[in-house]
Structure formats: C-alpha cells, structure tokens
C-alpha positions as CSV (number, residue, x, y, z in Angstrom):
1,M,62.2,-210.2,50.0
2,Q,61.6,-208.1,46.9
3,T,58.3,-210.0,46.2
4,L,57.1,-209.3,49.8
5,T,58.0,-205.7,49.5
6,R,56.2,-205.3,46.2
7,F,53.1,-206.9,47.6
8,S,53.2,-204.7,50.7
9,I,53.4,-201.6,48.5
10,L,50.5,-202.8,46.4
11,S,48.4,-203.2,49.6
12,L,49.3,-199.8,50.8
13,L,48.5,-198.2,47.4
14,A,45.2,-200.0,47.2
15,F,44.1,-198.7,50.6
16,S,45.3,-195.2,49.6
17,A,43.2,-195.3,46.5
18,V,40.1,-196.5,48.2
19,A,40.4,-194.4,51.4
20,S,42.0,-191.2,50.1
21,A,38.6,-189.5,49.7
22,H,37.9,-190.4,53.3
23,S,41.1,-189.4,54.9
24,Q,40.6,-187.3,58.0
25,M,36.9,-188.4,58.0
26,T,35.0,-190.6,60.4
27,Y,31.6,-192.0,61.2
28,K,30.1,-190.4,64.3
29,P,26.8,-190.5,66.2
30,A,24.6,-187.5,65.6
31,A,23.7,-186.9,69.3
32,P,25.2,-187.5,72.7
33,R,22.3,-189.8,73.5
34,T,20.3,-192.0,71.2
35,L,17.0,-193.5,72.2
36,L,15.9,-196.6,70.1
37,R,12.2,-196.8,70.6
38,A,11.5,-200.5,70.0
39,G,8.4,-202.6,69.5
40,H,10.1,-205.5,71.1
41,V,13.6,-206.3,72.4
42,L,14.9,-209.9,72.2
43,D,16.9,-211.0,75.2
44,V,19.1,-213.7,73.6
45,H,20.0,-215.1,77.0
46,T,16.4,-216.1,77.8
47,G,14.4,-215.7,74.6
48,K,12.1,-213.2,76.2
49,E,10.8,-210.4,73.9
50,A,9.8,-207.5,76.0
51,A,7.4,-205.1,74.4
52,D,7.6,-201.2,74.2
53,Q,11.2,-200.9,75.3
54,T,13.8,-198.2,74.7
55,V,17.5,-199.0,74.3
56,V,19.5,-196.0,75.5
57,V,22.8,-195.4,73.8
58,E,25.6,-193.0,74.8
59,G,28.7,-192.9,72.7
60,D,29.5,-196.4,71.5
61,K,27.8,-198.2,74.4
62,I,24.4,-199.3,75.6
63,V,23.7,-197.7,78.9
64,A,20.2,-198.8,79.7
65,I,17.2,-200.8,78.4
66,A,13.9,-199.8,80.0
67,A,10.2,-199.5,79.3
68,T,9.5,-196.7,76.9
69,K,7.0,-195.1,79.1
70,D,9.7,-194.7,81.8
71,T,12.3,-193.3,79.4
72,P,11.4,-189.8,78.5
73,G,13.5,-187.9,76.0
74,K,15.7,-185.0,77.0
75,P,16.8,-181.9,75.0
76,G,19.5,-182.9,72.5
77,D,18.5,-186.6,72.4
78,R,18.1,-188.3,69.1
79,E,15.0,-190.6,69.0
80,V,14.7,-193.4,66.5
81,D,11.2,-194.8,65.9
82,L,11.5,-198.6,65.7
83,S,8.1,-199.3,67.2
84,G,7.2,-201.6,64.4
85,Y,10.4,-203.7,64.8
86,T,12.1,-206.3,67.0
87,L,15.6,-205.3,68.2
88,L,18.3,-207.8,68.8
89,P,22.1,-207.7,69.1
90,G,24.2,-207.4,65.9
91,L,25.0,-210.8,64.5
92,I,28.5,-212.4,64.5
93,D,30.1,-214.5,61.8
94,V,33.3,-216.3,63.0
95,H,34.4,-217.5,59.6
96,T,34.6,-214.9,56.8
97,H,37.0,-213.9,54.1
98,L,36.1,-210.3,53.5
99,T,39.1,-209.7,51.2
100,M,38.2,-212.6,48.9
101,A,35.6,-212.8,46.1
102,N,33.2,-215.5,45.1
103,N,35.2,-216.5,42.0
104,F,37.1,-219.7,41.8
105,D,38.3,-219.5,38.2
106,P,41.9,-220.6,38.5
107,F,43.0,-217.7,36.3
108,F,41.3,-215.2,38.6
109,E,43.0,-216.9,41.6
110,V,46.5,-216.7,40.2
111,T,46.1,-213.1,39.1
112,M,44.9,-211.9,42.5
113,T,47.1,-209.4,44.3
114,P,47.0,-208.0,47.8
115,G,46.1,-204.7,46.2
116,K,43.0,-206.2,44.7
117,E,42.2,-208.0,47.9
118,A,42.3,-204.7,49.8
119,I,39.8,-203.1,47.4
120,I,37.5,-206.1,47.5
121,G,37.6,-206.0,51.3
122,V,36.3,-202.5,51.5
123,E,33.2,-203.4,49.4
124,N,32.6,-206.7,51.3
125,A,33.0,-205.1,54.7
126,R,30.1,-202.7,54.0
127,T,28.0,-205.4,52.5
128,T,28.5,-207.6,55.6
129,L,27.7,-204.8,58.0
130,E,24.5,-203.8,56.2
131,A,23.4,-207.5,56.3
132,G,23.3,-207.1,60.1
133,F,26.6,-208.7,60.9
134,T,28.4,-206.2,63.1
135,T,31.3,-208.5,64.2
136,V,33.3,-211.0,62.2
137,R,36.4,-213.1,62.4
138,N,38.4,-213.0,59.2
139,V,40.2,-216.3,59.0
140,G,42.7,-216.0,56.1
141,A,43.9,-213.1,53.9
142,N,47.0,-212.5,51.9
143,G,49.4,-209.7,52.5
144,F,47.8,-208.9,55.9
145,T,45.1,-207.0,53.9
146,D,42.6,-208.0,56.7
147,V,44.8,-206.3,59.3
148,A,44.7,-203.1,57.2
149,L,41.0,-203.4,56.6
150,R,40.3,-203.9,60.4
151,D,42.4,-200.8,61.2
152,E,40.7,-198.6,58.7
153,I,37.3,-199.7,60.0
154,N,38.4,-199.1,63.6
155,E,39.6,-195.6,62.6
156,G,36.1,-194.9,61.2
157,H,37.4,-194.2,57.7
158,I,35.2,-196.9,56.1
159,P,32.1,-198.8,57.1
160,G,32.5,-202.4,58.3
161,P,32.0,-204.8,61.2
162,H,34.3,-205.2,64.2
163,M,37.0,-207.6,63.1
164,Q,39.3,-210.1,64.5
165,V,41.8,-211.1,61.8
166,S,44.3,-213.9,61.2
167,G,46.5,-212.6,58.4
168,P,47.9,-215.4,56.2
169,P,46.8,-218.9,57.3
170,L,49.4,-221.4,58.3
171,G,49.7,-224.6,56.3
172,I,52.1,-227.3,55.0
173,T,53.9,-227.3,51.8
174,G,51.5,-228.4,49.1
175,G,48.6,-228.2,51.4
176,H,45.3,-226.3,51.4
177,M,47.0,-223.1,52.4
178,D,49.7,-223.3,49.8
179,E,49.6,-221.9,46.2
180,N,49.3,-225.0,44.1
181,L,47.9,-223.8,40.8
182,L,51.2,-222.7,39.1
183,P,53.9,-225.1,38.0
184,E,57.2,-225.6,39.8
185,Q,59.1,-223.2,37.5
186,Y,57.4,-220.2,39.2
187,H,58.4,-221.3,42.8
188,V,55.3,-219.8,44.3
189,T,54.6,-220.6,47.9
190,G,51.8,-219.5,50.1
191,E,52.7,-216.8,52.6
192,G,51.7,-218.9,55.6
193,V,53.5,-222.1,54.6
194,A,55.6,-223.5,57.4
195,D,56.8,-227.1,58.0
196,G,58.2,-228.4,61.3
197,I,57.9,-227.2,64.9
198,P,60.5,-224.3,64.7
199,A,59.0,-223.0,61.4
200,V,55.4,-223.0,62.7
201,Q,56.5,-221.3,65.9
202,H,58.2,-218.6,63.8
203,M,55.1,-218.2,61.6
204,V,52.8,-217.8,64.6
205,R,55.1,-215.1,66.1
206,Q,55.4,-213.4,62.7
207,N,51.7,-213.2,62.1
208,I,51.2,-211.7,65.6
209,K,54.0,-209.2,64.9
210,Y,52.2,-207.9,61.9
211,G,48.8,-207.6,63.6
212,A,47.0,-210.9,63.8
213,D,44.3,-211.3,66.4
214,L,44.1,-215.0,66.0
215,I,45.9,-217.8,64.2
216,K,44.3,-219.9,61.4
217,I,45.8,-223.2,60.4
218,G,45.1,-225.9,57.9
219,A,44.8,-229.1,59.8
220,S,43.5,-231.1,56.8
221,G,43.3,-230.8,53.1
222,G,40.6,-228.7,51.6
223,V,37.9,-228.5,48.9
224,L,38.8,-225.3,47.0
225,S,42.4,-226.1,46.5
226,K,44.2,-228.2,43.9
227,G,46.0,-231.5,44.6
228,D,45.1,-232.2,48.2
229,D,42.6,-234.5,49.9
230,P,40.1,-233.1,52.4
231,Q,40.2,-236.3,54.4
232,A,44.0,-236.3,54.8
233,S,45.5,-234.7,57.9
234,Q,48.2,-232.2,57.0
235,Y,49.8,-230.7,60.2
236,T,51.0,-233.3,62.6
237,L,49.7,-233.4,66.2
238,E,53.1,-232.2,67.4
239,E,53.1,-229.2,65.0
240,M,49.6,-228.2,66.1
241,Q,50.5,-228.5,69.7
242,A,53.4,-226.1,69.1
243,I,51.2,-223.7,67.3
244,V,48.6,-223.7,70.0
245,A,51.1,-223.3,72.8
246,D,52.7,-220.2,71.3
247,A,49.4,-218.7,70.2
248,H,47.7,-219.2,73.6
249,R,50.8,-217.9,75.5
250,L,50.7,-214.8,73.4
251,G,46.9,-214.3,73.9
252,R,45.6,-215.5,70.5
253,K,43.1,-218.2,69.8
254,V,43.5,-220.8,67.1
255,A,41.0,-221.7,64.4
256,A,41.6,-225.0,62.5
257,H,40.4,-225.7,59.0
258,A,39.7,-229.4,59.4
259,H,37.6,-231.7,57.2
260,G,39.1,-235.1,57.9
261,A,38.4,-237.1,61.0
262,Q,42.1,-237.6,62.0
263,A,42.8,-233.9,61.6
264,I,39.8,-232.9,63.7
265,L,40.9,-235.3,66.4
266,W,44.4,-234.1,66.5
267,A,43.4,-230.4,66.3
268,S,41.1,-230.7,69.2
269,E,43.6,-232.7,71.2
270,A,46.2,-230.0,70.5
271,G,43.9,-227.5,72.0
272,V,42.6,-225.4,69.1
273,D,39.6,-223.2,70.0
274,S,37.5,-224.1,67.0
275,I,37.1,-226.7,64.2
276,E,36.0,-225.1,61.0
277,H,33.9,-227.2,58.6
278,G,34.2,-230.7,60.3
279,S,32.9,-232.5,57.3
280,Y,34.1,-236.1,58.1
281,M,33.6,-235.7,61.9
282,D,33.2,-239.1,63.6
283,E,32.3,-240.2,67.1
284,A,35.8,-240.0,68.4
285,D,36.1,-236.4,67.2
286,I,32.8,-235.5,68.8
287,A,33.9,-237.0,72.1
288,M,37.3,-235.2,72.0
289,M,35.6,-231.9,71.1
290,K,33.1,-232.2,74.0
291,K,35.9,-233.1,76.4
292,N,38.0,-230.1,75.4
293,G,35.2,-227.6,74.9
294,T,36.2,-227.1,71.2
295,Y,33.8,-225.1,69.2
296,F,32.4,-226.4,66.0
297,V,31.9,-223.9,63.1
298,P,29.7,-225.7,60.5
299,T,29.9,-223.4,57.4
300,A,26.8,-225.3,56.2
301,Y,24.8,-222.9,53.9
302,L,27.7,-222.9,51.3
303,I,26.7,-226.5,50.4
304,D,23.2,-225.4,49.4
305,W,24.5,-222.4,47.5
306,M,27.1,-224.4,45.6
307,A,24.6,-227.1,44.7
308,Q,22.4,-224.4,43.0
309,N,25.0,-221.9,41.8
310,G,28.4,-223.4,41.9
311,H,30.4,-223.6,38.6
312,L,33.7,-225.1,39.7
313,S,36.7,-226.5,37.9
314,P,36.6,-230.3,37.8
315,F,39.4,-230.7,40.5
316,Y,37.3,-228.6,42.9
317,A,33.8,-229.9,41.9
318,Q,34.4,-233.5,42.7
319,K,35.7,-232.7,46.2
320,M,32.7,-230.4,46.8
321,K,30.4,-233.2,45.8
322,D,32.1,-235.7,48.1
323,V,32.1,-233.3,51.1
324,S,28.6,-232.2,50.5
325,A,27.4,-235.8,50.7
326,V,28.5,-236.3,54.3
327,E,29.0,-232.9,56.0
328,K,25.4,-232.1,57.1
329,Q,24.6,-235.5,58.7
330,N,27.9,-235.3,60.7
331,A,27.0,-231.8,61.8
332,I,23.6,-233.0,63.0
333,R,25.3,-235.8,65.0
334,A,27.7,-233.3,66.6
335,I,24.9,-230.8,67.5
336,K,22.7,-233.6,69.0
337,A,25.7,-234.7,71.1
338,G,26.1,-231.3,72.6
339,V,29.2,-230.0,70.8
340,K,29.3,-226.2,71.1
341,V,28.4,-224.4,67.9
342,A,29.3,-220.9,66.7
343,L,28.0,-219.4,63.5
344,G,30.4,-219.3,60.6
345,T,29.7,-219.1,56.9
346,D,32.9,-219.1,54.9
347,A,31.5,-216.1,53.1
348,A,33.4,-215.6,49.8
349,V,32.7,-219.2,48.9
350,Y,29.3,-217.7,48.3
351,P,28.5,-214.0,47.9
352,H,29.0,-211.8,50.9
353,G,25.9,-210.5,52.6
354,L,24.0,-213.8,52.5
355,N,25.5,-214.7,55.9
356,A,22.1,-215.1,57.7
357,H,21.1,-218.0,55.4
358,E,23.3,-220.1,57.7
359,L,20.7,-219.7,60.5
360,D,18.0,-221.2,58.2
361,V,20.1,-224.3,57.8
362,Y,20.6,-224.6,61.6
363,V,16.9,-224.4,62.2
364,N,15.2,-226.1,59.2
365,Q,17.9,-228.7,58.5
366,F,19.8,-229.3,61.7
367,G,16.8,-229.1,64.0
368,M,17.9,-226.2,66.3
369,T,15.3,-224.0,67.8
370,P,15.4,-220.4,66.4
371,L,16.7,-219.1,69.7
372,A,19.5,-221.7,69.8
373,A,20.4,-220.8,66.2
374,I,20.5,-217.1,67.0
375,Q,22.6,-217.8,70.1
376,T,25.3,-219.4,67.8
377,G,25.6,-216.0,66.1
378,T,25.5,-214.0,69.3
379,L,26.4,-215.4,72.7
380,N,28.3,-218.5,71.4
381,A,30.3,-216.6,68.8
382,A,31.2,-213.8,71.3
383,D,32.4,-216.5,73.7
384,L,34.6,-218.1,71.0
385,M,36.1,-214.8,70.2
386,G,36.7,-213.9,73.8
387,W,34.5,-210.8,73.4
388,S,31.6,-211.7,75.7
389,D,32.1,-208.5,77.5
390,K,31.8,-206.5,74.3
391,V,29.3,-208.1,71.9
392,G,26.7,-210.9,71.6
393,S,23.8,-209.4,73.6
394,L,22.0,-206.2,74.3
395,D,23.3,-205.5,77.8
396,P,24.4,-202.2,79.4
397,G,28.1,-201.7,79.1
398,K,28.4,-203.6,75.8
399,W,29.0,-202.0,72.4
400,A,25.9,-200.5,71.0
401,D,25.6,-203.1,68.2
402,V,21.9,-203.3,67.4
403,I,19.9,-204.6,64.5
404,A,16.1,-204.5,63.9
405,V,13.8,-206.7,61.9
406,Q,10.1,-206.7,61.1
407,G,8.4,-209.6,62.7
408,D,9.5,-212.2,65.3
409,P,12.8,-214.0,64.5
410,L,11.9,-216.7,67.0
411,A,8.9,-217.5,64.9
412,D,10.8,-217.4,61.6
413,V,14.5,-217.1,61.7
414,R,14.6,-216.4,57.9
415,I,13.5,-212.8,58.5
416,L,17.1,-212.1,59.6
417,Q,18.0,-212.5,55.9
418,H,16.8,-208.9,55.5
419,V,17.8,-206.5,58.2
420,P,16.3,-203.0,57.8
421,F,18.2,-201.3,60.6
422,V,21.9,-201.6,61.6
423,M,23.7,-199.7,64.4
424,K,27.3,-200.5,65.3
425,S,29.1,-198.8,68.2
426,G,26.3,-196.2,68.4
427,V,26.5,-195.3,64.7
428,I,23.5,-195.9,62.5
429,Y,24.7,-197.3,59.2
430,K,21.3,-198.4,57.8
431,N,17.7,-197.5,58.6
432,E,15.2,-198.2,55.9
433,A,12.4,-196.9,58.0
434,Q,14.1,-193.5,58.4
435,P,16.8,-193.1,55.8
436,N,17.7,-189.6,56.9
437,S,18.7,-190.9,60.3
438,V,21.7,-192.8,58.9
439,D,24.9,-191.3,60.3
440,K,27.2,-189.8,57.6
441,L,30.9,-190.0,57.0
442,V,31.8,-186.5,58.2
443,A,35.0,-184.5,57.6
444,A,37.3,-183.9,60.5
445,T,38.6,-180.6,59.1
446,P,36.5,-177.7,57.7
447,A,38.5,-177.8,54.4
448,L,36.9,-181.1,53.5
449,N,33.3,-180.0,54.2
450,G,31.0,-179.5,51.3
451,N,32.7,-182.0,49.0
452,N,29.7,-184.0,47.8
453,A,31.7,-187.0,46.8
454,M,33.3,-187.3,50.2
455,N,30.0,-187.1,52.0
456,S,28.1,-189.5,49.8
457,Y,27.8,-192.1,52.5
C-alpha cells in the first residue's frame, strides 16, 4: 500500500509540474464557425475525392460539407485556405503507449516511475497529434498515467489526441505484463498481475474503478520482456472468458496481446475484441477470428524499424528476430482471408510520430489498396473502439477531426507520413500553410493573460 501511494503521489506531482503553467487554460476555436476551403475532400466510405469543397465546422463538430461555390462566408467566420490540399478524417491508432519511450535498456526500464511516464506522455501526446493521429487507444500504462493524460487532454490543458486508455495491463505472474528484470529479493510485481478467475475479475473491476476505458490483457508471452516465450499461451481460456464477461458487462472492450497460435485461438474464442500482433497466427486462428468478428491489429512497421535501428539486449533481440521471421507472412494470410484489420502501431517500440509508416506496410508489403489501408485507420479503427458515431470519417455530426495533405493519398499513401494541417474537435493544432491560424492555449482568467511562457503554444 505504501508503494502504491508513493507512485500515485509521483504521478500527481509530475502532472502538476508539467501542467501548472497551463492551469485554468484551454485550447479553443478562434471563431463560432470555421470554413475549411479544400482542394479535395476524401470520402473514406467510397474513395471519392470531391473537388472544391468546404468543410463547415461549428464548435467541435462538422455541420456540413458542400461545394465551396455554394458556401459563402458570413461575418465572423474564420476561413482557412486549404485549396492546395486533400482533406481526410484524422487518423486513428488503436495500439499506442504514449507514456512510454523508445528505450529498452534494462536499467532505463527498472528506473522508470509513473512520474516520468506522465511527463513522457505529455510530449508524446503532442507529437502523435501533430503527426495527424487525432484518436488513439493507449493499451498499457503504469500508475494509471494514461488516465491522467487522457483527462488533461480532455480538459484542454495540453494538446493530444482523443484517447481510450487501459491503465495497467492484466497478465500472469512471470508473464509479459509482469516486472521480470529484478531478482526475487526485491519482490517487484507488475501492477496488473492477476492469476485465477477471482483475481482477474477483481483486476478488471479495479481498472475500471480507476478510469480505464478498455481492458488490455497478455494472452501470450511477449518479445520485449525477459524470461517468457511469445509462442506460449499465458492466460487460460477460462481466465480470459472471465475477463471478457466482466469487461463487456461493464461496457469495456478487451484487447489481447497475443503472439502464439494457442493464445490467439483461446482469446478469440473467449470473445476479446482485438488480437494485437498475431505473429504466429495459423489457419485455425484465422477461422476463429472470422467467425467471431475479432479484429486483427498487426503492429507491423515496428519490424522494419527494429531491423534498421534496434539495439536490443540479447534476451530481447533473439525473440525479435524469431517473431520478425514469421509475422508478416501470417498477417498477409489473415488479410487475404478477410479478417478485419484496424491500424495499430505499438508506438513506443519505435519513436512516436512515425505512426503513418504502418500504412506503407499495409499497401506496399501486405497488398492492400491505399483506400483499404486508410480505412483500417479510420472506419475500422473507429468501429473497434465503438466510436463510429464520433470519429473515422468526415460526416456532419462527428467531431471535427480533420487533417490535410498535399497530393492524393490514394495515389501514394506515404504522403500521410507528413501531415501539414491538423484539426481536432474544431481546434487547429497545426497549419504549416498558415502558421498564424493555429489556435493558441488561452488563459481562462485575465490574471494569466500576457504571460509569454504560458501562451507559447
């Protein structure tokens, strides 16, 4: 109890340090109505790219999309000239770790604290948003730092994407979600470790109590963990059934980290909503996932990044080599068989902000069309999150999450790796064409106005 209290205090202090300059401050649109004058607007439902369109935004919602010639400005409107750009919905990444860093030095790992995670999360949230990802699922964070990060973003105190968060992931003793780097004398256990049906039910309920939007579990061993085997199942079928039953009854979806074939099969049979990674997926897994409508989240680009840039400890490196040898071919088989796919990257395994490189893999290695790849990070991801009424397409009534790129993403999906314009919920966070049109972090009280440091966003 003392340890948990100390970690909770560290988390609170970290957010106080980072956000104190922004207290009583928020991002707000500059005008009651914003007109985004677009060269083209991509309809991700159909692939049509209508020319000379205007997206009309009021508050945090899209209210209309119409021909520019039929959408005159009114007094007080803010007009944003994006006539040289293609507009599309903000992208969605359903597998991120915003409060984690791309550093797998064991010493760095064992000296990490929730306080550090909180500060790291503030930086990575902004980087991810400015990369054009306006919505994410955060699937694993210590000390509920992702809950605090989500809440601060929702309050408008710091920039970042819409978030669904899991808090500490559930796993077995000694498994991928446990803390296995320190010897027995330290008695360190991962926050989400729970063994047996009563214990996993308690952990699901506890995570929800402290703010989790979804539940993340370790169905198999992992790669970036010591002493476990990615091909070995960890939770039993019965344990996963208990987790899913409680989570679904309480309105939360379940994401299962699963590399091994047995773990994938049991997780899908138990009713999880998504399989993350799926490295050793076989024909039985594919059939079960199709039968149950289980989403597949490939996290594929990290293999390419690690091959070029990874410098891992030996006990991680061999597992990365083994998984990399099979994962992509199994992903291609699943995609060709018609398993549903949602874009997820495992950002933190490689640097945050490179999320759109995942789309390049889907198109140029997995054989998807550019539209199908974009749909994994828009319509499909929104469906997996249960947010199809909020995000995933540019439709009236949805959040005004809009990005713009130069060129045609259906001709070259790689142009999404650089996004010059980002709007989230009607607020412009990035506009390289018109830098002065970016909405500022404004003070809510006159006493804070004029402080240059506070208004530097």
